Each structure stands twice: as C-alpha cells, then as structure tokens.
C-alpha positions in Angstrom: 236.8 -87.4 156.3 234.2 -84.7 156.1 233.0 -83.7 152.6 233.0 -80.0 152.0 229.6 -80.1 150.2 226.7 -80.8 152.4 224.3 -83.4 151.0 220.8 -83.6 152.3 219.2 -87.1 152.1 222.4 -88.4 150.4 222.0 -86.2 147.2 224.4 -83.6 146.0 222.9 -80.1 146.1 222.9 -79.7 142.3 220.8 -82.9 142.0 218.4 -81.7 144.7 217.9 -78.5 142.8 217.2 -80.3 139.5 214.9 -82.8 141.2 213.0 -80.0 142.9 212.4 -78.1 139.7 211.2 -81.3 137.9 208.8 -82.3 140.6 207.5 -78.7 140.9 206.8 -78.6 137.1 204.8 -81.8 137.4 203.1 -80.5 140.5 201.9 -77.4 138.6 200.4 -79.6 135.8 198.7 -82.0 138.3 197.7 -79.3 140.8 194.0 -79.8 140.5 194.4 -83.4 141.8 196.7 -82.4 144.6 194.3 -79.7 145.7 191.4 -82.2 145.9 193.6 -84.6 147.9 195.0 -81.9 150.3 193.7 -78.3 150.0 197.0 -77.0 151.4 198.8 -78.3 148.3 197.2 -75.7 146.0 199.0 -73.6 143.4 200.2 -71.2 146.1 202.3 -74.0 147.5 204.1 -74.2 144.1 204.7 -70.5 144.4 206.4 -71.1 147.7 208.6 -73.8 146.2 209.6 -71.4 143.4 210.5 -68.8 145.9 212.6 -71.3 147.8 214.3 -72.3 144.6 215.2 -68.7 144.0 216.5 -68.4 147.5 218.7 -71.4 147.0 220.1 -70.0 143.7 220.8 -66.7 145.3 223.4 -68.1 147.6 226.9 -68.0 146.0 228.3 -71.4 145.2 231.1 -72.6 147.5 233.7 -72.7 144.8 233.3 -69.0 144.2 233.7 -68.2 147.9 236.7 -70.5 148.1 238.3 -68.7 145.1 237.8 -65.3 146.8 239.2 -66.6 150.1 242.2 -68.1 148.3 242.8 -64.8 146.5 242.9 -62.9 149.7 245.1 -65.5 151.4 247.5 -65.5 148.6 247.8 -61.7 148.8 248.5 -61.8 152.5 251.2 -64.5 151.9 252.9 -62.4 149.2 252.9 -59.3 151.4 254.3 -61.2 154.3 257.0 -62.6 152.1 258.0 -59.2 150.8 257.8 -57.7 154.3 260.0 -60.4 155.7 262.6 -59.7 153.0 262.5 -56.0 153.9 262.9 -56.8 157.6 266.0 -58.9 156.8 267.4 -56.1 154.6 266.8 -53.4 157.2 268.5 -55.5 159.9 271.8 -55.1 158.1 271.7 -51.4 158.5 270.3 -51.6 162.1 273.4 -53.6 163.0 275.6 -51.0 161.3 273.9 -48.2 163.1 273.8 -49.9 166.5 276.6 -52.5 166.5 277.0 -52.8 170.3 273.5 -51.7 171.5 271.3 -54.8 172.1 268.4 -52.7 173.4 268.1 -51.0 170.0 268.2 -54.4 168.3 265.4 -55.6 170.6 263.3 -52.6 169.5 263.5 -54.0 166.0 262.2 -57.4 167.3 265.4 -59.4 166.9 264.5 -62.1 169.4 260.9 -62.3 168.2 261.1 -62.7 164.4 261.5 -66.5 164.6 258.5 -66.8 166.9 256.1 -64.8 164.7 257.0 -65.9 161.2 254.4 -68.7 161.2 251.6 -66.7 162.6 249.8 -64.2 160.4 248.3 -62.1 163.2 251.5 -62.1 165.2 253.6 -61.2 162.2 251.3 -58.3 161.2 251.6 -56.9 164.8 255.3 -57.5 164.7 255.7 -55.6 161.5 253.7 -52.7 162.7 256.0 -52.3 165.7 259.0 -52.8 163.5 257.9 -49.8 161.4 257.5 -47.7 164.6 261.2 -48.4 165.4 262.1 -47.8 161.7 260.5 -44.3 161.7 262.0 -43.6 165.2 265.6 -44.3 164.0 265.1 -43.2 160.4 268.0 -40.6 160.6 270.5 -43.1 161.9 269.6 -45.7 159.4 269.6 -43.4 156.4 273.1 -42.2 157.5 274.3 -45.8 157.2 273.0 -46.3 153.7 269.4 -47.5 154.1 267.3 -46.1 151.2 264.3 -44.0 151.8 262.4 -46.1 149.3 262.8 -49.2 151.5 261.3 -47.3 154.5 258.4 -46.1 152.3 257.9 -49.6 151.1 257.8 -51.0 154.7 255.3 -48.5 155.8 253.0 -49.1 152.7 253.4 -52.9 153.2 252.2 -52.7 156.7 249.1 -50.8 155.6 248.4 -53.2 152.7 249.0 -56.3 154.9 246.5 -55.0 157.5 243.9 -54.4 154.8 244.5 -57.7 153.1 244.2 -59.5 156.5 240.8 -57.9 157.1 239.6 -58.9 153.7 240.8 -62.4 154.2 238.9 -62.7 157.4 235.8 -61.2 155.8 236.1 -63.8 153.0 236.3 -66.6 155.5 233.3 -65.4 157.4 231.3 -64.9 154.2 232.0 -68.5 153.3 231.0 -69.8 156.7 227.8 -67.8 156.6 227.0 -68.8 153.0 227.6 -72.4 153.8 225.1 -72.3 156.7 222.6 -70.4 154.6 222.9 -72.8 151.7 222.4 -75.9 153.8 219.3 -74.4 155.5 217.9 -73.3 152.2 218.4 -76.7 150.5 217.0 -78.5 153.5 213.8 -76.3 153.5 213.4 -76.8 149.8 213.9 -80.6 150.1 211.2 -80.7 152.9 208.7 -78.9 150.7 209.5 -81.2 147.7 209.2 -84.2 150.0 205.6 -83.1 151.0 204.6 -83.0 147.3 206.4 -86.3 146.5 204.7 -88.0 149.4 201.2 -86.9 148.3 202.0 -87.6 144.7 202.9 -91.2 145.5 199.5 -91.7 147.0 197.5 -89.8 144.5 199.0 -91.7 141.5 199.2 -95.1 143.2 197.3 -96.7 140.4 199.0 -94.7 137.7 202.7 -95.6 137.7 203.6 -93.5 134.7 202.4 -90.4 136.6 203.7 -91.6 140.0 207.2 -91.8 138.5 207.2 -88.0 138.4 207.1 -87.8 142.2 209.5 -90.6 143.2 212.5 -89.4 145.1 215.8 -91.3 144.7 217.9 -90.5 147.8 220.9 -92.6 146.8 223.9 -90.4 145.8 224.8 -90.6 142.1 228.4 -91.1 141.1 229.8 -88.4 138.9 231.2 -89.6 135.6 233.5 -88.3 132.9 234.2 -89.5 129.4 237.6 -90.9 128.6 238.4 -92.4 125.2 234.6 -92.6 124.5 234.0 -94.5 127.7 232.1 -93.2 130.8 234.1 -93.7 134.0 233.5 -92.5 137.5 235.3 -89.4 138.5 237.9 -89.4 141.3 238.1 -87.5 144.6 241.1 -86.0 146.4 240.8 -85.7 150.1 243.1 -85.8 153.1 244.6 -83.7 155.9 247.5 -81.3 156.1 249.6 -81.0 159.3 252.8 -79.4 160.6 255.8 -81.7 160.1 257.3 -81.1 163.5 254.3 -80.7 165.8 251.7 -82.7 163.8 249.3 -79.8 164.5 246.6 -79.3 161.8 247.0 -76.4 159.3 243.9 -74.5 158.6 243.4 -72.5 155.4 246.2 -74.2 153.5 245.6 -73.9 149.8 245.6 -77.0 147.7 245.8 -76.9 143.9 245.7 -79.6 141.3 248.3 -78.2 138.9 247.1 -77.9 135.3 243.4 -77.8 136.2 241.1 -75.2 137.7 240.4 -77.5 140.7 241.6 -76.1 144.0 240.4 -75.6 147.6 241.5 -74.9 151.2 241.7 -76.9 154.4 239.0 -76.4 157.0 239.3 -75.9 160.7 240.3 -79.5 161.1 243.1 -79.3 158.5 241.0 -81.4 156.1 240.3 -80.9 152.4 237.9 -82.4 149.9 238.0 -82.0 146.1 235.8 -83.9 143.8 234.7 -84.3 140.2 238.3 -85.0 139.1 239.2 -86.9 135.9 241.1 -90.0 136.9 244.8 -89.7 136.2 248.2 -88.8 137.5 248.6 -85.2 138.9 251.0 -82.7 140.4 249.7 -81.2 143.6 250.8 -77.8 144.9 250.2 -76.9 148.6 250.8 -73.4 150.1 250.2 -72.3 153.6 251.0 -69.2 155.5 254.4 -69.4 157.3 255.2 -72.8 155.7 257.4 -73.9 152.8 255.5 -74.5 149.6 255.5 -78.1 148.4 254.7 -79.8 145.1 254.1 -83.5 144.9 254.2 -85.2 141.5 252.7 -88.5 140.5 249.6 -88.4 142.7 247.4 -91.1 141.3 243.7 -90.4 141.5 241.4 -93.2 140.3 237.7 -93.9 140.0 235.9 -95.2 143.1 238.6 -94.0 145.5 236.2 -92.6 148.1 238.0 -94.3 150.9 241.5 -93.2 149.9 243.0 -90.3 151.8 246.1 -88.3 151.1 247.9 -86.7 154.1 250.7 -84.1 153.7 253.0 -82.4 156.1 254.5 -78.9 155.7 257.7 -77.5 157.2 257.7 -74.1 158.8 259.7 -71.3 157.4 262.7 -70.4 159.5 263.4 -66.7 160.1 267.1 -65.9 159.7 
C-alpha cells in the first residue's frame, strides 16, 4: 500500500519543515564557526535555506487539493444523477411520440444508456447527443406533454456538466503537479539541511550540547492523540476499492469517515490512505461515479494498525 504523503528520509513533511527551521536557526547563530570550517556555508547559505522553506510553504497542502477535487467530483456526480433522471423522464414521452419507430428511439440513445452510465466522459458525450435529438424533436415531444422546463433543464445540465467535468480534470492535474512540486521542494530543502547537519556534527564533535542542534533523526515518528488523559498512537485507514463484478480498480472514489473531517480519494491504483485518526469505531461512506453509494458501519480503527488494509467493492448503477 502506497502512502499518499511522500516522506523523504522516513520523516513526514511537517517534521522535515520543523526540523529545517530549527537547524537553520542554530546555523545562523553559529554561522561564524561554519564559515571558518567551510566558506561556502556562510550566511548566504542560510538565506538560500529560508528561500527554500518559503518555496515549500507556498505549495498548497494535499488535503486542500483533495478537498477541491472532491468538490468538483461531487458536482459532476450530482449533475449526472439529475441528467440521468431527466433522460428517463424524457424517454416516456419519446415512446409516446414514436411508439413504433425504433430508429427514432435509437437517436435518443436507447441501446447505449446502459453502456455509458458508468463512464463520466461517455455519459457526457451521450447526454450532449441526447440533447441534439431532444431539440430536433422538440415539437413532437411537447405535443405529447413534455414540459418546456424539462427541455431547458436538460440543455443547461449539459452545459453545467461539461464545465464541471473540465474543472474536475483541472483539479486532478493541479493536485498531481502540486504533489510533484512539493516532493521536489522538500527533497531540495532536506539536502540543504543535510549539508549543514553534516558540517555541524564535525564542528561540534567535542561539544555535545551544541552538536545536538544539528543531529538528524530519520526515523518516522508515530502520531499520537490523547484519549482519557492518555497518549495513544493514532490509527490509519488504508485499502483499495474495486468493481464488484470485474474486480477492476476504481479511481477517484471518494472515501469519508462519517462524523469527522477526514476524507480522501483513491489514486490511479484504486488505493486510498488516510492517517492521523483517533482510534475507535467508525462509519465509512464511499461514493464513486457510476456506482452505488455504500456506507459501512463498525469499522474498527486501532493504534499501530499500519499493516491492516480495508478493501471494498462497489456495484455499478444499472440504467433502466
């Protein structure tokens, strides 16, 4: 299972940042000794570290980008659901207008609906073509009782869905780009801090109190939370989401721990990883485009459950 947060040298990024700031503060105080030891480690090197720290802090955190992506994905899902309802409603009047004319029914995508319902891109194209036929046979359908408001709603939904789809893809790309930028920025910062720490270890070899300011602990720290006045390790929630029938992975499924602000999405491998969770029993909600929403109760998340994985399957929606 891949963790969603990149950790350089085994340390979470937040710890890297705090460590870098602390070492740089000591480096500024002791800079005269560093400069004597290595002229390249003068005060301008600290300026470069500070600039890199600012570059790191300028990259939006992943949880913000995940939230934006989930907002756009949720909007697309809602528009698809309302559009599907309109398609089913319009079909009633199509059958009244053209009871024995299969070619007209085909124009409204009768054989295709069940094939496109689980594909966002295919459904959007399907709905655009559906609206072309809706406008073409507007007179016949209105004469059979279809309301003009339904036609207007279908047309507007197609526009809104196309726009929401573009925004969703932009949010996904922004997250991928930011993730790469963040990893690179942290790695560059950690390399600079490593240079200072390496020199500091030598400079203060006989002064352990000062040397301590430049020691790097590359072992990952467990996150803790206080329960009943006791510090306990936090839990993680990780696993994979696949299609019930085909076992294919489901990308961009939204996972929410109900009653908390903890949520996320599956990656290109259908995997998810959520951490810093207070141990306990939770209800999990999973939503994915073209699939039936599920809620699972009684999901037990305990401390030190790094090896535990939770896998879920979703059933596809069936177009009637």
